[in-house]
N, C-alpha and C positions, 0 to 999 in steps of 0.2 A: 182842897181837902176832899178826900174820897169818903163818901158815906157808905155805911154797911147795908142799907136798905133804902127803898124808895116807896112812895105810896101812889095810889091812883090819882090823888090830888096833884101830884107833881106833873102829870101829863098835861095839865092846863098851862104850864109854863113852857112847854116845848111843842114843836111840831112833831107829829107822828107820820109815818108813811101813808100815803094815799094808795090803797091797793087796786085802784082803777075800776072802771065800769064792768069788767068781766068777773070780778069777785062777787059771789053771792052776798047780798046785803045782810042776810041772817048770820052768815059766817063772819063778816066784817064786824057786825055789832057785837057778836060774842067774843071776838078777839081783841078789838080795839074800841073802847067806849067812845061815844061822841061827847059825853059830858063827864066831868069829875063828880065825885060824891057830893060836893057842895054846889054842883050845878054849873060850874064854869065850862065853857066850850073847850074841847080838845082840838086844837088846830091841826089840819091836815097839811102835809108838806108835799115833797116830791113823790112822784108815782113810781112804784116798784111792782113788778109782776112776778119776780122770783125771789126765793129766799136769799140767794147771793146778792141780788140787787139791793135787798133790804140791808144786808150786812155792809155793803159798800157805802150806802147812803149814811148809815149810822157811823161808820168809821171816818167818813169825811166831815162829820159834824153837822150834817144838814138836818138831822132829826134824831129822835129816840124811837124805840119801838118795843112794846110789850111782846114777849115771846114766852113760850112754855119753857119750863126748867130744863127740858130735854135739850133745848138749843145750846144752853151753856155746857151741858154734859158732853156733847159731841162736837162742839165748835170752840175754837179759841183763836179767832182771827186777831191779828195785831190791831191795836187802836180801839178795841171795844172792851168795855167793862160790863159784866152781867151783874145786876143787883136784884135781889128778890123784891117783889112788890108785896109788902106785908099785908095789904088789905085786899088783894085781888082774889076773886073766887077761884076755886080749884078748876083746873083745866081738864075736862073729861076727854078720854080717848076711846076710840072704837076701832075694832078690826073691820076693814072694808075690803071688798074685792069686786071686780067687774062681774056682773051676773052671768055674762056669756062664758066666763071662765070657771064657773062653779064645777067642782069635781070632788071626788072623795078625799083627796089630800087636803084641800082647803077646808072641807067640812070637818075633817079630823083636827086640824089646827084650831078651828073655831070652837069645837067642843072641848078641846084641852084648855083653851084660854078661858072658856066659861066655867069649866070645872075648877080651875085655879082661883078664879075670882080676882078681886082687886088686890094688888100688891102694893104695900106701903113703900114710899120712896124715902 
């Protein structure tokens, strides 16, 4: 039976991707909790270093993985179901660019994005 939503507590019943030693710990902690809301450990499973590796591991049934809603919007790989995590915090986004590539076009884009402000999904 397919459910219409999942919760962060469900992560304690499944392995999630291990993002490997090169992924910054602060980023991993913000994307994939180590504990459920009730304090159960969220088991780490196979290592993936790319988004496509994550999708392949999920499709093969080796793990589940919390992802931003945008992943479901722009990806529909066979064998994967995207469910909303009803109790997950909002995933913040930011415009970033390499500092050595700073130029007037990028600055104009950043100013336009700031002027528009948050856009509801």
